[in-house]
C-alpha positions as CSV (number, residue, x, y, z in Angstrom):
1,M,0.0,0.0,0.0
2,K,1.4,3.5,-1.0
3,N,2.4,5.8,1.9
4,W,0.8,9.1,1.2
5,S,2.9,10.8,3.9
6,E,5.9,10.4,1.6
7,A,4.8,13.3,-0.6
8,P,5.1,16.1,2.0
9,V,8.4,14.6,3.2
10,R,9.7,14.7,-0.4
11,S,8.5,18.2,-0.8
12,N,10.3,19.3,2.4
13,V,13.5,17.6,1.4
14,R,13.3,19.4,-2.0
15,A,12.7,22.8,-0.3
16,I,15.7,22.2,2.1
17,L,18.0,21.2,-0.8
18,E,16.9,24.2,-2.9
19,G,17.3,26.5,0.1
20,A,20.8,25.3,0.6
21,F,21.5,25.8,-3.1
22,M,20.1,29.4,-3.1
23,S,22.0,30.2,0.1
24,A,25.2,29.0,-1.6
25,I,24.5,31.3,-4.6
26,F,23.7,34.1,-2.2
27,L,27.0,33.6,-0.3
28,V,29.1,33.6,-3.5
29,L,27.5,36.9,-4.6
30,F,28.0,38.2,-1.1
31,F,31.7,37.4,-1.0
32,V,32.1,39.0,-4.5
33,A,30.2,42.1,-3.2
34,F,32.3,42.2,0.0
35,Y,35.8,41.5,-1.2
36,T,36.1,42.3,-5.0
37,P,35.9,45.4,-7.2
38,L,32.6,44.0,-8.6
39,S,31.0,45.0,-5.3
40,V,28.2,47.2,-6.8
41,I,27.1,44.7,-9.4
42,A,27.1,41.8,-7.0
43,A,25.4,43.8,-4.3
44,F,22.4,44.6,-6.6
45,A,22.2,40.9,-7.6
46,L,22.1,39.7,-3.9
47,P,18.3,39.6,-3.4
48,V,17.6,37.5,-6.6
49,P,18.2,34.0,-5.1
50,F,15.8,34.6,-2.3
51,S,13.2,36.1,-4.6
52,I,13.3,32.9,-6.6
53,Y,13.1,30.8,-3.4
54,G,10.2,32.9,-2.0
55,Y,8.4,32.5,-5.3
56,R,8.7,28.7,-5.3
57,H,8.4,27.8,-1.6
58,N,6.4,28.7,1.4
59,T,7.1,31.7,3.7
60,R,8.3,29.6,6.7
61,M,11.0,27.8,4.7
62,G,12.0,31.1,3.1
63,V,12.5,32.8,6.5
64,L,14.6,29.9,7.8
65,T,16.8,30.0,4.6
66,V,17.3,33.8,5.0
67,L,18.3,33.3,8.7
68,V,20.8,30.7,7.7
69,A,22.4,32.9,5.0
70,A,22.5,35.9,7.3
71,I,24.1,33.9,10.1
72,L,26.7,32.5,7.7
73,S,27.5,36.0,6.3
74,F,27.9,37.3,9.9
75,I,30.2,34.4,10.8
76,F,32.5,35.2,7.9
77,T,32.4,39.0,7.9
78,S,30.9,40.1,11.3
79,F,28.7,43.1,11.5
80,P,29.7,44.9,8.3
81,G,28.6,41.9,6.3
82,L,25.3,41.8,8.2
83,L,24.5,45.3,7.1
84,I,24.8,44.2,3.5
85,S,23.3,40.7,3.6
86,L,20.3,41.0,5.9
87,P,18.4,43.9,4.1
88,A,19.1,42.3,0.7
89,A,18.1,38.8,1.6
90,V,14.8,39.9,3.3
91,M,13.9,42.3,0.5
92,G,14.5,39.4,-2.0
93,L,12.3,37.0,0.0
94,V,9.5,39.6,0.5
95,M,9.4,40.4,-3.3
96,G,9.4,36.8,-4.2
97,I,6.5,36.0,-1.9
98,A,4.5,39.0,-3.2
99,Y,5.0,37.8,-6.8
100,R,3.8,34.3,-5.8
101,K,0.7,36.0,-4.4
102,Q,0.3,37.7,-7.8
103,K,0.7,41.3,-6.6
104,S,1.1,44.0,-9.2
105,P,4.8,45.0,-10.0
106,R,4.2,48.5,-8.6
107,H,2.9,47.1,-5.3
108,V,5.9,44.7,-5.1
109,L,8.4,47.5,-5.8
110,V,7.1,49.7,-3.1
111,L,7.0,46.7,-0.7
112,G,10.6,45.8,-1.6
113,M,11.8,49.4,-1.1
114,V,10.1,49.7,2.3
115,T,11.4,46.3,3.4
116,Q,15.0,47.1,2.4
117,L,14.8,50.5,4.2
118,A,13.3,48.9,7.3
119,F,15.9,46.2,7.5
120,I,18.7,48.6,6.9
121,F,17.6,50.4,10.1
122,V,17.1,47.0,11.9
123,S,20.7,46.0,11.0
124,I,22.0,49.4,12.1
125,G,20.1,49.0,15.4
126,L,21.6,45.6,16.0
127,V,25.1,46.8,15.4
128,L,24.5,49.8,17.6
129,A,23.0,47.7,20.4
130,I,25.7,45.0,20.4
131,T,28.9,46.9,19.5
132,Q,28.0,50.4,20.8
133,T,29.2,51.8,17.5
134,N,27.1,53.6,14.9
135,P,27.9,52.3,11.4
136,V,26.2,55.3,9.9
137,N,28.9,57.5,11.4
138,D,31.6,55.2,9.9
139,M,29.9,55.5,6.5
140,I,29.7,59.3,6.8
141,K,33.4,59.4,7.8
142,G,34.4,57.2,4.9
143,M,32.4,59.3,2.4
144,G,33.8,62.4,3.9
145,E,37.4,61.2,3.7
146,L,37.0,60.2,0.0
147,S,35.3,63.5,-0.9
148,N,37.9,65.5,1.1
149,Q,40.7,63.8,-0.8
150,M,39.0,64.6,-4.2
151,L,38.6,68.3,-3.1
152,T,42.2,68.5,-2.0
153,E,43.4,67.1,-5.3
154,M,41.2,69.7,-7.1
155,Q,42.7,72.5,-4.9
156,G,46.2,71.2,-5.9
157,Q,45.3,71.5,-9.6
158,V,44.0,75.0,-9.1
159,D,47.3,75.9,-7.3
160,N,49.3,74.6,-10.2
161,S,47.1,76.6,-12.6
162,I,47.8,79.8,-10.6
163,K,51.6,79.1,-10.5
164,Q,51.7,78.5,-14.3
165,L,50.2,81.9,-14.9
166,P,52.7,84.7,-15.8
167,P,53.5,86.8,-12.7
168,D,51.6,89.8,-14.0
169,Q,48.4,87.7,-14.5
170,Q,48.5,86.0,-11.1
171,N,47.1,89.1,-9.5
172,G,44.9,89.8,-12.5
173,M,41.3,88.8,-13.2
174,Q,42.2,85.2,-14.2
175,G,44.3,84.7,-11.0
176,K,41.5,86.1,-8.8
177,Q,39.0,83.8,-10.4
178,L,41.2,80.8,-9.7
179,T,41.7,82.0,-6.1
180,R,37.9,82.2,-5.7
181,V,37.6,78.7,-7.0
182,K,40.2,77.5,-4.5
183,E,38.4,79.3,-1.6
184,S,35.1,77.7,-2.7
185,L,36.6,74.3,-2.6
186,E,37.9,75.0,0.9
187,S,34.5,76.1,2.0
188,M,33.0,72.9,0.6
189,K,35.5,70.9,2.6
190,V,34.3,72.6,5.8
191,Q,30.6,72.1,5.0
192,L,31.0,68.5,3.6
193,P,30.5,66.5,6.9
194,A,27.2,68.2,7.7
195,L,26.0,67.9,4.1
196,I,26.8,64.2,3.9
197,S,25.1,63.6,7.2
198,A,22.0,65.4,6.0
199,I,21.6,63.5,2.7
200,I,21.9,60.0,4.1
201,P,18.1,59.4,4.3
202,G,17.6,60.5,0.6
203,M,20.5,58.3,-0.4
204,L,19.0,55.3,1.4
205,I,15.6,55.8,-0.1
206,S,17.0,56.2,-3.6
207,S,19.3,53.2,-3.3
208,S,16.5,51.0,-1.9
209,L,14.2,52.0,-4.8
210,L,17.0,51.3,-7.3
211,A,17.7,47.9,-5.6
212,A,14.0,46.9,-5.9
213,L,13.9,47.9,-9.6
214,I,17.1,45.9,-10.4
215,N,15.9,42.9,-8.4
216,H,12.6,42.9,-10.3
217,A,14.4,43.1,-13.7
218,L,16.9,40.3,-12.9
219,F,14.3,38.1,-11.1
220,R,11.9,38.4,-14.1
221,K,14.7,37.4,-16.5
222,V,15.6,34.3,-14.4
223,L,12.0,33.2,-14.2
224,Q,11.7,33.6,-18.0
225,R,14.7,31.2,-18.4
226,M,12.8,28.8,-16.1
227,G,9.7,29.0,-18.3
228,T,7.6,31.2,-15.9
229,Q,6.3,34.7,-16.6
230,I,5.5,37.5,-14.2
231,Q,3.9,40.8,-15.0
232,A,6.3,43.4,-16.4
233,L,6.5,47.0,-15.3
234,P,5.2,49.5,-17.8
235,A,7.6,50.2,-20.7
236,L,10.0,53.0,-19.9
237,H,8.8,55.0,-22.9
238,N,5.2,55.0,-21.3
239,L,6.4,56.0,-17.9
240,R,5.2,59.4,-16.7
241,F,5.0,60.9,-13.3
242,P,2.1,63.0,-12.2
243,R,2.5,66.8,-12.5
244,S,2.1,67.2,-8.8
245,I,5.8,66.3,-8.3
246,L,6.6,69.6,-10.1
247,Y,4.7,71.5,-7.3
248,Y,6.7,69.7,-4.7
249,Y,9.9,70.6,-6.6
250,L,8.9,74.3,-6.6
251,I,8.2,74.2,-2.9
252,V,11.6,72.8,-2.2
253,L,13.3,75.4,-4.5
254,F,11.4,78.1,-2.5
255,L,12.7,76.6,0.8
256,F,16.3,76.8,-0.5
257,M,15.8,80.5,-1.1
258,I,15.4,81.0,2.6
259,P,18.5,82.8,3.9
260,E,20.7,80.6,6.2
261,L,18.4,77.6,5.6
262,H,21.2,75.3,6.9
263,T,20.8,76.8,10.4
264,Y,17.3,75.3,10.6
265,R,18.6,71.8,10.8
266,F,15.4,69.8,10.5
267,L,13.9,71.9,7.6
268,Y,17.3,71.8,5.8
269,T,17.6,68.0,6.1
270,V,14.0,67.5,4.8
271,A,14.4,69.9,1.9
272,L,17.7,68.3,0.9
273,N,16.4,64.8,0.9
274,V,13.2,65.6,-0.8
275,M,15.3,67.3,-3.5
276,I,17.4,64.2,-4.0
277,V,14.4,61.9,-4.4
278,L,12.7,64.4,-6.8
279,Q,15.8,64.8,-8.9
280,L,15.9,61.0,-9.2
281,L,12.3,61.0,-10.4
282,F,13.0,63.7,-12.9
283,A,16.0,61.8,-14.2
284,V,13.9,58.7,-14.7
285,Q,11.2,60.9,-16.5
286,A,13.9,62.3,-18.8
287,L,15.1,58.8,-19.6
288,G,11.5,57.9,-20.3
289,F,11.4,60.9,-22.8
290,V,14.5,59.6,-24.5
291,A,13.1,56.1,-24.7
292,Y,9.8,57.5,-26.1
293,W,11.8,59.4,-28.8
294,I,13.8,56.2,-29.6
295,H,10.5,54.2,-29.8
296,K,8.8,56.7,-32.1
297,R,11.8,57.0,-34.5
298,N,12.6,53.3,-34.4
299,I,16.2,54.1,-33.5
300,S,18.7,51.7,-31.9
301,K,18.0,51.2,-28.1
302,G,21.8,51.6,-27.6
303,L,21.1,55.3,-27.5
304,L,19.2,54.8,-24.2
305,I,22.3,53.2,-22.7
306,L,24.3,56.2,-23.9
307,A,21.8,58.5,-22.2
308,V,22.2,56.6,-18.9
309,I,26.0,57.0,-19.2
310,L,25.8,60.7,-20.0
311,F,23.5,61.1,-17.0
312,L,26.6,60.2,-14.8
313,I,28.6,63.1,-16.3
314,P,27.7,66.4,-14.4
315,P,27.1,68.8,-17.3
316,F,24.7,66.3,-19.0
317,T,23.1,65.5,-15.7
318,Y,21.6,69.0,-15.5
319,I,20.4,68.8,-19.1
320,L,18.6,65.5,-18.4
321,L,17.1,66.9,-15.2
322,L,15.8,69.9,-17.1
323,I,14.3,67.6,-19.8
324,G,12.6,65.6,-17.0
325,V,11.2,68.8,-15.4
326,L,9.9,70.1,-18.7
327,D,8.4,66.7,-19.7
328,V,6.5,66.6,-16.3
329,G,5.3,70.2,-16.5
330,F,4.6,70.6,-20.2
331,N,4.2,67.1,-21.6
332,L,7.0,67.4,-24.2
333,R,6.1,64.0,-25.7
334,N,2.8,65.2,-27.0
335,R,4.1,68.6,-28.1
336,F,7.1,67.2,-30.1
337,F,5.7,63.9,-31.4
338,N,1.9,63.7,-31.6
339,N,1.7,67.1,-33.4
340,R,4.0,65.7,-36.2
341,S,2.2,62.4,-36.6
């Protein structure tokens, strides 16, 4: 007589084996993220194994697998590793479970972003409670040292430029302009620690949203390879943000017109972080405009990759942000394309 209790046992064994396999993949990606120059690429891929596991197995097994992976990463790298592994693993699991329950991509992205943020703070709280050290302060210090080094090098280049000027021009208009640039760089070095401290929340929100977006894209590609489809996000060329974000942008710009705004610590921090998030949204809107132009003209999509690369170069960053603002406020797509069709 066939023993029907064998089926659940077999299912549990399969879940355990697959959990061990996903944990191993996660740890490989984690070590690459922690120890190699490919850290950024590997860090964004970290949630994918647990998204797949959460999609294929029940929540209880998923939580156990995440705990095992987090403990192993802690054993090998202590608290710094926990700050990377725990938020990524939990976000991946939550997004996988949400897709298994057939939630919409937008709902899953918001859920993933909030989960990542929450567990970043949980991880920081654990480190603070156990070691009595604040990892955020260490991060601010590291970013400050790197930025300070860059500003010092720029000051050195300005000094060399002044020295290379003929003696009669060093006290002239060009020499004075270079001296003002040097003084501005020195002022930035003084203000840098407070500025970095103020923008941490906006950076965490932006990075969490980006992590959720990348995880969705990678997870969807892996599932397609496995013969499973999940709902896609709207195409980039159809992405448009509501005009209301333009009003928020104008309010923040007005706040920055307040004299000595930085002396109002809370208001300054809020305005600065809202500005960071809004600029990210306008950048995405601008890329959507570029994608719409490519779509309408049937041009190579490689131009979109070029636009993303240009976005990282400061002069073009401001142009893209301006395009995003104009597209939100004046609907450039209808004005430039629909009128010609």
